[in-house]
A tleap script that builds the chain and sets N, CA, C and O, in Angstrom:
source leaprc.protein.ff14SB
mol = sequence {
  NMET ARG LYS VAL LEU THR VAL LEU LEU THR
  THR LEU LEU ILE SER GLY CYS PHE PRO GLY
  VAL TYR LYS ILE ASP ILE PRO GLN GLY ASN
  ILE VAL THR GLN GLU MET VAL ASP GLN LEU
  ARG PRO GLY MET THR TYR ASN GLN VAL ARG
  PHE VAL LEU GLY THR PRO LEU VAL THR ASP
  THR PHE ASN ASP GLU ARG TRP ASP TYR ILE
  TYR SER LEU LYS LYS GLY GLY LYS THR THR
  SER LYS GLU ARG VAL THR LEU PHE PHE GLU
  ASP GLY ARG LEU SER GLY ILE THR GLY ASP
  TYR LYS PRO SER SER VAL PRO ALA CGLN
}
set mol.1.N position { 14.588 34.877 47.559 }
set mol.1.CA position { 13.876 34.748 45.728 }
set mol.1.C position { 14.606 32.897 45.430 }
set mol.1.O position { 14.052 31.917 44.933 }
set mol.2.N position { 16.614 33.137 46.228 }
set mol.2.CA position { 16.874 32.336 45.874 }
set mol.2.C position { 16.274 30.798 46.548 }
set mol.2.O position { 16.265 29.806 45.818 }
set mol.3.N position { 15.897 30.730 47.660 }
set mol.3.CA position { 15.175 29.545 48.142 }
set mol.3.C position { 13.430 28.791 47.424 }
set mol.3.O position { 12.980 27.649 47.515 }
set mol.4.N position { 12.612 30.588 46.461 }
set mol.4.CA position { 11.774 30.388 46.572 }
set mol.4.C position { 12.222 29.449 44.699 }
set mol.4.O position { 11.357 28.657 44.322 }
set mol.5.N position { 12.980 29.559 44.132 }
set mol.5.CA position { 13.603 29.165 43.044 }
set mol.5.C position { 13.909 27.603 42.611 }
set mol.5.O position { 13.735 26.765 41.727 }
set mol.6.N position { 14.819 27.978 44.612 }
set mol.6.CA position { 15.108 26.144 44.663 }
set mol.6.C position { 14.085 25.227 44.557 }
set mol.6.O position { 13.963 24.244 43.825 }
set mol.7.N position { 13.117 25.868 45.699 }
set mol.7.CA position { 11.722 24.908 45.427 }
set mol.7.C position { 10.674 24.289 44.468 }
set mol.7.O position { 9.936 23.304 44.484 }
set mol.8.N position { 10.950 25.340 43.603 }
set mol.8.CA position { 10.083 25.373 41.762 }
set mol.8.C position { 10.480 24.339 41.098 }
set mol.8.O position { 9.933 23.588 40.290 }
set mol.9.N position { 12.153 24.450 41.838 }
set mol.9.CA position { 13.387 23.381 40.685 }
set mol.9.C position { 13.066 22.289 41.019 }
set mol.9.O position { 13.033 21.539 40.043 }
set mol.10.N position { 12.615 21.464 42.606 }
set mol.10.CA position { 13.658 20.669 43.267 }
set mol.10.C position { 11.534 19.973 42.577 }
set mol.10.O position { 11.364 18.921 41.960 }
set mol.11.N position { 10.649 20.726 42.877 }
set mol.11.CA position { 9.439 20.489 42.699 }
set mol.11.C position { 9.093 19.396 41.031 }
set mol.11.O position { 8.567 18.323 40.735 }
set mol.12.N position { 9.844 20.628 40.308 }
set mol.12.CA position { 9.267 20.238 39.051 }
set mol.12.C position { 10.264 18.536 38.410 }
set mol.12.O position { 9.900 17.452 37.953 }
set mol.13.N position { 11.804 19.281 38.786 }
set mol.13.CA position { 12.470 17.664 38.877 }
set mol.13.C position { 11.949 16.725 39.400 }
set mol.13.O position { 11.922 15.786 38.604 }
set mol.14.N position { 11.526 16.490 40.313 }
set mol.14.CA position { 10.383 14.999 41.394 }
set mol.14.C position { 9.646 14.471 40.708 }
set mol.14.O position { 9.514 13.263 40.512 }
set mol.15.N position { 8.554 16.167 39.856 }
set mol.15.CA position { 7.225 15.043 39.568 }
set mol.15.C position { 7.496 14.712 37.765 }
set mol.15.O position { 6.602 14.253 37.054 }
set mol.16.N position { 8.463 14.948 37.413 }
set mol.16.CA position { 8.595 14.207 35.564 }
set mol.16.C position { 8.387 15.067 34.741 }
set mol.16.O position { 8.623 14.717 33.585 }
set mol.17.N position { 7.955 16.292 34.913 }
set mol.17.CA position { 7.660 16.633 34.146 }
set mol.17.C position { 8.775 17.704 33.202 }
set mol.17.O position { 8.882 18.898 32.924 }
set mol.18.N position { 9.300 16.740 33.009 }
set mol.18.CA position { 10.717 17.158 32.209 }
set mol.18.C position { 10.555 15.892 31.066 }
set mol.18.O position { 10.133 14.737 31.005 }
set mol.19.N position { 11.254 17.037 30.124 }
set mol.19.CA position { 11.420 15.733 28.532 }
set mol.19.C position { 12.309 14.530 28.978 }
set mol.19.O position { 12.589 14.458 30.175 }
set mol.20.N position { 12.785 13.563 28.105 }
set mol.20.CA position { 13.580 12.065 28.418 }
set mol.20.C position { 12.697 11.368 29.128 }
set mol.20.O position { 13.362 10.553 29.767 }
set mol.21.N position { 11.577 11.238 29.369 }
set mol.21.CA position { 10.683 10.575 30.055 }
set mol.21.C position { 10.609 9.319 29.362 }
set mol.21.O position { 10.155 9.433 28.223 }
set mol.22.N position { 11.027 7.764 29.832 }
set mol.22.CA position { 11.002 6.898 28.884 }
set mol.22.C position { 9.687 5.853 28.517 }
set mol.22.O position { 9.303 5.184 29.475 }
set mol.23.N position { 9.136 5.701 27.527 }
set mol.23.CA position { 8.080 5.154 27.342 }
set mol.23.C position { 8.078 3.889 26.782 }
set mol.23.O position { 8.456 4.188 25.649 }
set mol.24.N position { 7.892 2.441 26.760 }
set mol.24.CA position { 8.419 1.078 26.930 }
set mol.24.C position { 7.136 0.430 25.608 }
set mol.24.O position { 5.918 0.252 25.594 }
set mol.25.N position { 7.865 0.314 24.988 }
set mol.25.CA position { 6.882 -0.539 23.849 }
set mol.25.C position { 5.940 -1.777 24.318 }
set mol.25.O position { 6.200 -2.537 25.251 }
set mol.26.N position { 4.995 -1.817 23.628 }
set mol.26.CA position { 3.934 -2.198 24.518 }
set mol.26.C position { 3.521 -3.176 23.115 }
set mol.26.O position { 2.765 -2.715 22.259 }
set mol.27.N position { 3.909 -4.095 23.035 }
set mol.27.CA position { 2.558 -5.547 21.930 }
set mol.27.C position { 2.040 -6.290 22.347 }
set mol.27.O position { 2.515 -6.894 23.309 }
set mol.28.N position { 1.262 -6.492 22.017 }
set mol.28.CA position { -0.130 -6.456 22.144 }
set mol.28.C position { -1.174 -7.655 20.592 }
set mol.28.O position { -1.344 -7.376 19.405 }
set mol.29.N position { -1.711 -9.164 21.556 }
set mol.29.CA position { -2.131 -9.755 20.990 }
set mol.29.C position { -0.988 -11.078 20.118 }
set mol.29.O position { 0.071 -11.601 20.464 }
set mol.30.N position { -1.883 -11.221 18.866 }
set mol.30.CA position { -0.849 -12.644 17.850 }
set mol.30.C position { -0.361 -12.299 17.451 }
set mol.30.O position { -0.706 -11.213 16.985 }
set mol.31.N position { 0.945 -12.783 17.177 }
set mol.31.CA position { 2.089 -12.508 15.937 }
set mol.31.C position { 2.167 -13.148 14.526 }
set mol.31.O position { 3.243 -13.732 14.391 }
set mol.32.N position { 1.886 -13.176 14.140 }
set mol.32.CA position { 1.542 -13.416 12.488 }
set mol.32.C position { 2.061 -13.141 11.924 }
set mol.32.O position { 1.933 -11.925 11.779 }
set mol.33.N position { 3.411 -13.927 10.789 }
set mol.33.CA position { 4.212 -14.295 10.075 }
set mol.33.C position { 3.642 -14.047 9.115 }
set mol.33.O position { 2.427 -13.906 9.256 }
set mol.34.N position { 4.254 -13.867 7.634 }
set mol.34.CA position { 3.977 -14.567 6.151 }
set mol.34.C position { 4.473 -15.815 5.806 }
set mol.34.O position { 4.457 -16.279 4.666 }
set mol.35.N position { 4.888 -16.325 6.741 }
set mol.35.CA position { 5.578 -17.697 6.970 }
set mol.35.C position { 4.578 -18.581 7.413 }
set mol.35.O position { 4.325 -19.661 6.880 }
set mol.36.N position { 3.895 -18.006 8.607 }
set mol.36.CA position { 2.581 -18.974 9.354 }
set mol.36.C position { 1.411 -19.159 8.463 }
set mol.36.O position { 0.622 -20.099 8.559 }
set mol.37.N position { 1.337 -18.021 7.424 }
set mol.37.CA position { 0.164 -17.974 6.539 }
set mol.37.C position { -0.145 -18.765 5.623 }
set mol.37.O position { -1.225 -19.275 5.328 }
set mol.38.N position { 1.392 -18.885 4.950 }
set mol.38.CA position { 1.730 -19.563 3.708 }
set mol.38.C position { 1.867 -21.181 4.040 }
set mol.38.O position { 2.171 -21.944 3.123 }
set mol.39.N position { 1.527 -21.908 5.992 }
set mol.39.CA position { 2.105 -22.700 6.129 }
set mol.39.C position { 0.508 -23.038 5.624 }
set mol.39.O position { 0.580 -23.980 4.835 }
set mol.40.N position { -1.272 -22.486 5.848 }
set mol.40.CA position { -2.612 -22.696 6.072 }
set mol.40.C position { -2.422 -23.309 4.864 }
set mol.40.O position { -1.551 -23.205 4.000 }
set mol.41.N position { -3.334 -23.916 4.968 }
set mol.41.CA position { -4.306 -24.507 3.343 }
set mol.41.C position { -5.530 -25.312 3.620 }
set mol.41.O position { -5.660 -26.007 4.628 }
set mol.42.N position { -6.517 -25.173 2.578 }
set mol.42.CA position { -7.358 -24.500 2.168 }
set mol.42.C position { -8.169 -26.231 2.853 }
set mol.42.O position { -8.015 -27.229 2.149 }
set mol.43.N position { -8.863 -26.340 4.034 }
set mol.43.CA position { -9.889 -27.341 4.190 }
set mol.43.C position { -8.460 -28.005 5.759 }
set mol.43.O position { -8.403 -29.217 5.966 }
set mol.44.N position { -7.618 -27.123 6.530 }
set mol.44.CA position { -7.094 -27.754 7.220 }
set mol.44.C position { -8.230 -27.103 8.774 }
set mol.44.O position { -8.886 -26.093 9.031 }
set mol.45.N position { -7.976 -28.091 9.282 }
set mol.45.CA position { -8.341 -28.299 10.383 }
set mol.45.C position { -8.237 -27.829 12.137 }
set mol.45.O position { -7.191 -27.894 12.783 }
set mol.46.N position { -9.851 -27.259 12.803 }
set mol.46.CA position { -9.734 -26.373 13.508 }
set mol.46.C position { -8.047 -25.922 14.163 }
set mol.46.O position { -7.391 -24.882 14.232 }
set mol.47.N position { -7.789 -27.823 14.686 }
set mol.47.CA position { -6.158 -27.805 15.301 }
set mol.47.C position { -5.797 -28.136 14.987 }
set mol.47.O position { -5.078 -29.015 15.461 }
set mol.48.N position { -5.907 -27.671 13.250 }
set mol.48.CA position { -4.146 -27.691 12.621 }
set mol.48.C position { -3.524 -26.672 12.496 }
set mol.48.O position { -2.306 -26.496 12.483 }
set mol.49.N position { -4.888 -25.509 12.337 }
set mol.49.CA position { -4.859 -24.113 12.316 }
set mol.49.C position { -4.238 -23.532 13.592 }
set mol.49.O position { -3.289 -22.755 13.485 }
set mol.50.N position { -4.877 -23.972 15.165 }
set mol.50.CA position { -3.982 -23.677 16.170 }
set mol.50.C position { -2.883 -23.404 15.950 }
set mol.50.O position { -2.239 -22.359 15.849 }
set mol.51.N position { -2.512 -25.399 15.813 }
set mol.51.CA position { -1.132 -25.169 15.375 }
set mol.51.C position { -0.096 -24.261 15.150 }
set mol.51.O position { 1.004 -24.332 15.698 }
set mol.52.N position { -0.385 -23.540 14.472 }
set mol.52.CA position { -0.271 -22.944 13.418 }
set mol.52.C position { 0.082 -21.972 13.355 }
set mol.52.O position { 1.272 -21.699 13.198 }
set mol.53.N position { -0.822 -21.153 13.455 }
set mol.53.CA position { -1.489 -19.953 14.129 }
set mol.53.C position { -0.962 -19.635 15.786 }
set mol.53.O position { -0.227 -18.681 16.040 }
set mol.54.N position { -1.464 -20.590 16.840 }
set mol.54.CA position { -1.850 -20.333 17.747 }
set mol.54.C position { -3.696 -19.908 18.063 }
set mol.54.O position { -4.601 -19.751 17.243 }
set mol.55.N position { -3.719 -19.798 20.017 }
set mol.55.CA position { -4.908 -19.129 19.549 }
set mol.55.C position { -5.348 -17.970 19.166 }
set mol.55.O position { -4.773 -16.954 19.554 }
set mol.56.N position { -6.258 -17.916 18.480 }
set mol.56.CA position { -7.110 -16.595 18.030 }
set mol.56.C position { -7.355 -15.845 19.271 }
set mol.56.O position { -7.982 -16.353 20.201 }
set mol.57.N position { -6.578 -13.894 19.343 }
set mol.57.CA position { -7.163 -13.162 19.747 }
set mol.57.C position { -8.339 -13.155 20.206 }
set mol.57.O position { -8.609 -12.973 21.394 }
set mol.58.N position { -9.205 -13.365 19.248 }
set mol.58.CA position { -10.872 -13.437 19.241 }
set mol.58.C position { -11.231 -14.560 17.994 }
set mol.58.O position { -10.841 -15.039 16.929 }
set mol.59.N position { -12.513 -14.572 19.238 }
set mol.59.CA position { -13.628 -15.799 18.303 }
set mol.59.C position { -14.972 -14.449 18.194 }
set mol.59.O position { -15.222 -13.483 18.915 }
set mol.60.N position { -15.574 -14.964 16.984 }
set mol.60.CA position { -16.798 -14.159 17.227 }
set mol.60.C position { -17.734 -14.840 18.045 }
set mol.60.O position { -18.159 -15.833 17.453 }
set mol.61.N position { -18.092 -14.733 18.876 }
set mol.61.CA position { -19.362 -15.110 19.744 }
set mol.61.C position { -20.657 -15.133 18.876 }
set mol.61.O position { -21.568 -15.341 19.678 }
set mol.62.N position { -21.172 -15.018 17.626 }
set mol.62.CA position { -21.951 -15.658 17.117 }
set mol.62.C position { -22.238 -16.006 16.006 }
set mol.62.O position { -23.239 -15.943 15.293 }
set mol.63.N position { -20.271 -16.761 15.850 }
set mol.63.CA position { -19.797 -17.546 15.231 }
set mol.63.C position { -18.338 -18.419 15.085 }
set mol.63.O position { -17.190 -18.122 14.756 }
set mol.64.N position { -18.866 -19.365 15.413 }
set mol.64.CA position { -17.221 -20.226 15.773 }
set mol.64.C position { -16.872 -20.128 14.873 }
set mol.64.O position { -15.767 -20.672 14.849 }
set mol.65.N position { -17.181 -19.620 13.703 }
set mol.65.CA position { -16.763 -20.300 12.029 }
set mol.65.C position { -15.415 -19.321 11.068 }
set mol.65.O position { -14.673 -19.553 10.113 }
set mol.66.N position { -15.727 -17.964 12.164 }
set mol.66.CA position { -14.067 -17.065 12.106 }
set mol.66.C position { -13.507 -16.722 13.133 }
set mol.66.O position { -13.786 -16.519 14.314 }
set mol.67.N position { -12.515 -16.689 12.356 }
set mol.67.CA position { -10.975 -16.539 14.128 }
set mol.67.C position { -10.696 -14.993 12.913 }
set mol.67.O position { -10.871 -14.549 11.778 }
set mol.68.N position { -10.094 -14.719 14.395 }
set mol.68.CA position { -9.714 -13.051 14.139 }
set mol.68.C position { -8.087 -13.309 14.899 }
set mol.68.O position { -8.208 -13.909 15.967 }
set mol.69.N position { -6.831 -13.015 14.589 }
set mol.69.CA position { -5.862 -12.693 14.995 }
set mol.69.C position { -5.025 -11.482 15.012 }
set mol.69.O position { -3.865 -11.707 14.666 }
set mol.70.N position { -5.298 -10.226 15.325 }
set mol.70.CA position { -5.360 -8.965 16.103 }
set mol.70.C position { -3.544 -8.617 16.573 }
set mol.70.O position { -3.233 -8.965 17.712 }
set mol.71.N position { -2.539 -8.018 15.773 }
set mol.71.CA position { -1.161 -7.289 16.532 }
set mol.71.C position { -1.341 -6.262 16.821 }
set mol.71.O position { -2.395 -6.021 16.231 }
set mol.72.N position { -0.967 -5.062 17.539 }
set mol.72.CA position { -0.691 -4.484 17.630 }
set mol.72.C position { 0.671 -4.153 18.346 }
set mol.72.O position { 1.132 -4.837 19.259 }
set mol.73.N position { 1.258 -3.028 17.827 }
set mol.73.CA position { 2.372 -2.641 18.092 }
set mol.73.C position { 2.623 -1.187 18.432 }
set mol.73.O position { 2.724 -0.439 17.460 }
set mol.74.N position { 2.831 -0.254 20.533 }
set mol.74.CA position { 3.046 0.429 20.539 }
set mol.74.C position { 4.058 0.325 20.928 }
set mol.74.O position { 4.487 -0.470 21.765 }
set mol.75.N position { 5.220 2.128 19.654 }
set mol.75.CA position { 6.115 2.049 20.479 }
set mol.75.C position { 6.215 3.657 20.910 }
set mol.75.O position { 5.985 4.714 20.322 }
set mol.76.N position { 6.704 3.272 22.315 }
set mol.76.CA position { 6.732 4.582 23.037 }
set mol.76.C position { 6.318 5.232 22.794 }
set mol.76.O position { 6.739 6.188 22.142 }
set mol.77.N position { 4.668 4.930 23.432 }
set mol.77.CA position { 2.794 5.309 23.055 }
set mol.77.C position { 2.551 5.901 22.223 }
set mol.77.O position { 1.822 6.891 22.282 }
set mol.78.N position { 3.197 5.383 21.008 }
set mol.78.CA position { 2.448 5.829 19.989 }
set mol.78.C position { 2.223 4.311 18.646 }
set mol.78.O position { 2.947 3.520 18.040 }
set mol.79.N position { 1.099 4.565 18.742 }
set mol.79.CA position { 1.346 3.447 17.504 }
set mol.79.C position { 1.803 3.322 16.150 }
set mol.79.O position { 1.311 3.813 15.135 }
set mol.80.N position { 2.701 2.677 16.265 }
set mol.80.CA position { 3.443 2.372 14.921 }
set mol.80.C position { 2.896 1.003 13.806 }
set mol.80.O position { 3.050 0.813 12.599 }
set mol.81.N position { 2.382 0.425 14.623 }
set mol.81.CA position { 1.554 -1.157 13.613 }
set mol.81.C position { 0.364 -2.021 13.774 }
set mol.81.O position { 0.397 -2.626 14.846 }
set mol.82.N position { -0.706 -2.278 13.028 }
set mol.82.CA position { -1.594 -2.952 13.219 }
set mol.82.C position { -0.954 -4.038 12.724 }
set mol.82.O position { 0.274 -4.069 12.654 }
set mol.83.N position { -1.824 -5.166 12.279 }
set mol.83.CA position { -1.444 -5.981 11.464 }
set mol.83.C position { -3.096 -7.211 12.351 }
set mol.83.O position { -3.606 -7.283 13.469 }
set mol.84.N position { -3.281 -7.808 11.189 }
set mol.84.CA position { -5.500 -7.906 11.207 }
set mol.84.C position { -4.884 -9.318 9.884 }
set mol.84.O position { -4.112 -9.280 8.926 }
set mol.85.N position { -5.810 -10.525 10.586 }
set mol.85.CA position { -5.557 -11.675 9.825 }
set mol.85.C position { -7.397 -12.302 10.684 }
set mol.85.O position { -7.946 -12.232 11.784 }
set mol.86.N position { -7.661 -12.808 9.446 }
set mol.86.CA position { -9.037 -13.105 10.005 }
set mol.86.C position { -9.281 -14.341 8.414 }
set mol.86.O position { -9.387 -14.171 7.200 }
set mol.87.N position { -9.276 -15.776 9.539 }
set mol.87.CA position { -10.076 -16.602 8.859 }
set mol.87.C position { -11.292 -17.726 9.122 }
set mol.87.O position { -11.511 -18.521 10.037 }
set mol.88.N position { -11.948 -17.412 7.914 }
set mol.88.CA position { -13.657 -18.355 7.536 }
set mol.88.C position { -13.010 -19.945 7.414 }
set mol.88.O position { -12.027 -20.482 6.902 }
set mol.89.N position { -14.452 -20.416 8.383 }
set mol.89.CA position { -14.619 -22.156 8.091 }
set mol.89.C position { -15.575 -22.537 7.768 }
set mol.89.O position { -16.603 -21.976 8.146 }
set mol.90.N position { -15.624 -23.838 6.792 }
set mol.90.CA position { -16.833 -24.211 7.423 }
set mol.90.C position { -16.659 -25.610 7.425 }
set mol.90.O position { -15.723 -26.328 7.073 }
set mol.91.N position { -18.133 -25.907 8.053 }
set mol.91.CA position { -18.214 -27.475 8.538 }
set mol.91.C position { -16.869 -27.681 9.676 }
set mol.91.O position { -16.409 -28.798 9.916 }
set mol.92.N position { -16.548 -26.906 10.064 }
set mol.92.CA position { -15.119 -27.249 10.387 }
set mol.92.C position { -13.831 -26.972 10.162 }
set mol.92.O position { -12.882 -27.009 10.945 }
set mol.93.N position { -13.880 -26.656 8.889 }
set mol.93.CA position { -12.637 -26.544 7.725 }
set mol.93.C position { -11.857 -25.036 7.370 }
set mol.93.O position { -12.452 -24.029 7.753 }
set mol.94.N position { -11.221 -24.951 7.021 }
set mol.94.CA position { -10.313 -23.619 6.987 }
set mol.94.C position { -11.381 -23.196 4.852 }
set mol.94.O position { -11.419 -23.914 3.854 }
set mol.95.N position { -11.738 -22.365 5.003 }
set mol.95.CA position { -12.566 -22.096 3.836 }
set mol.95.C position { -11.598 -20.656 3.329 }
set mol.95.O position { -11.444 -20.284 2.166 }
set mol.96.N position { -11.226 -20.236 4.140 }
set mol.96.CA position { -11.152 -18.466 3.111 }
set mol.96.C position { -9.580 -17.757 4.084 }
set mol.96.O position { -9.141 -18.614 4.852 }
set mol.97.N position { -8.867 -16.563 4.115 }
set mol.97.CA position { -8.678 -15.523 4.647 }
set mol.97.C position { -8.618 -14.316 4.265 }
set mol.97.O position { -8.827 -13.956 3.107 }
set mol.98.N position { -8.258 -13.409 5.418 }
set mol.98.CA position { -8.527 -12.319 4.255 }
set mol.98.C position { -7.815 -11.302 5.621 }
set mol.98.O position { -7.994 -11.313 6.839 }
set mol.99.N position { -7.130 -10.644 4.890 }
set mol.99.CA position { -6.063 -9.618 6.356 }
set mol.99.C position { -5.299 -8.856 5.645 }
set mol.99.O position { -5.285 -8.737 4.420 }
set mol.100.N position { -4.423 -8.148 6.719 }
set mol.100.CA position { -2.992 -8.330 5.619 }
set mol.100.C position { -2.037 -9.340 5.242 }
set mol.100.O position { -1.146 -9.107 4.425 }
set mol.101.N position { -2.202 -10.544 5.854 }
set mol.101.CA position { -0.921 -11.763 4.717 }
set mol.101.C position { -2.037 -11.735 4.487 }
set mol.101.O position { -3.049 -11.212 4.954 }
set mol.102.N position { -1.534 -12.914 3.009 }
set mol.102.CA position { -2.896 -14.224 2.321 }
set mol.102.C position { -1.332 -14.634 2.068 }
set mol.102.O position { -0.320 -13.950 2.217 }
set mol.103.N position { -1.532 -16.420 1.493 }
set mol.103.CA position { -1.206 -17.234 1.165 }
set mol.103.C position { -0.750 -16.590 -0.095 }
set mol.103.O position { -1.367 -16.112 -1.046 }
set mol.104.N position { 0.966 -16.767 0.279 }
set mol.104.CA position { 1.776 -16.488 -1.537 }
set mol.104.C position { 1.566 -17.404 -1.982 }
set mol.104.O position { 0.883 -17.160 -2.976 }
set mol.105.N position { 1.792 -18.843 -1.847 }
set mol.105.CA position { 1.237 -19.927 -3.294 }
set mol.105.C position { 1.150 -21.442 -2.452 }
set mol.105.O position { 1.718 -21.808 -1.423 }
set mol.106.N position { 0.239 -22.103 -3.307 }
set mol.106.CA position { 0.033 -22.627 -3.029 }
set mol.106.C position { 0.535 -24.091 -3.733 }
set mol.106.O position { 1.006 -24.080 -4.870 }
set mol.107.N position { 0.423 -25.082 -3.126 }
set mol.107.CA position { 1.553 -25.661 -4.271 }
set mol.107.C position { 0.752 -26.987 -4.961 }
set mol.107.O position { -0.404 -27.006 -4.538 }
set mol.108.N position { 0.953 -27.803 -5.649 }
set mol.108.CA position { 0.404 -28.431 -6.417 }
set mol.108.C position { 0.029 -29.619 -5.622 }
set mol.108.O position { 0.917 -30.253 -5.052 }
set mol.109.N position { -0.905 -29.887 -5.557 }
set mol.109.CA position { -1.619 -31.594 -4.914 }
set mol.109.C position { -1.775 -32.371 -6.205 }
set mol.109.O position { -2.213 -33.521 -6.183 }
savepdb mol mol.pdb
quit
């Protein structure tokens, strides 16, 4: 009986089927902050926007004037945050922003 119990306990410990397994945090996508979005202005070119926010994670295959910046963070295997910012261009110039971040203020020109 002792031999069977020892083998069972050893198998259980080796297999990793016990509480306390460490799961790493997994960030995916583009990190976009409110400060970065505040730097955007209507009329900015593709290159100016790319300089501020980086290359978009998703570019629409059918509409090259729409860029999506998506970020998710999974902490310990559970999704804890998802953020999205979509930029729209007209004739190569920034025309609109939608998503989780909006420009907080636009200075007078």
